[in-house]
Residue, then its C-alpha position, 0 to 999 in steps of 0.5 A: m500500500l502506498a501513502c502519498g502526500l505533498a510536502l512543501a520542502l520535498g514536493p509530491r512523493c509517495t512511500d511504500e509500506d516500509g517508508a521507502a520512496s516509491g515515486i509519484s505517478v506519471t500523472q502526478a509528475r505531469a501536473a507537479g509544475v516544479e523545476r527540481p528532480l522528481l522520483v517518477s514511477g512507471y513502465v519503461v517502453a522503448e521503440g525506435g529510439r523513443v523512450r517513454l515512461c508509461e502510467a500503465l501498459a496496454e494489453s497488446f504484444p508487444p506492449q504499448c503505453g496505456g494512459p499518460s506517459l512522459e518522453v524520457r531523455g538521458l536514459d541509457v535503456a541498456s542499463v534498465p534491469g528486467l527489460e523484455a524485448s520483441d519486434g523492436v520494442r523493449w519494455t519493463a514488465r513491472p514499474h521502475r522509478l526514474l529520477g529527473v526533471v519534468r518539463n513539457g511532458i519530458l522527463t530528463v533523467s538525472g539519476s539511475t533507475v531503481g527497480 
């Protein structure tokens, strides 16, 4: 279970049941409007040089983004653990957390992925 809140000093954040930072959703990140790094949780989907962090995966094969997404820049996709691949698409079957600044629908990564 996640506990989410808004702390003035830290910005929007969520914690898991152990109190560890689990990240905010793609929807929350798109609406945050802050110029500091956010920990954003979602599914990584890479196709044809385009990388996105997706709120959900569509039930297709290979999977596509379902719902809101952020374009991701500055991420070495090969460093993402647990990538699956088929027909030129790479994706994570479970959410990953990326640290970066969100601006105009783009997440510019400033930290490594966390499984």
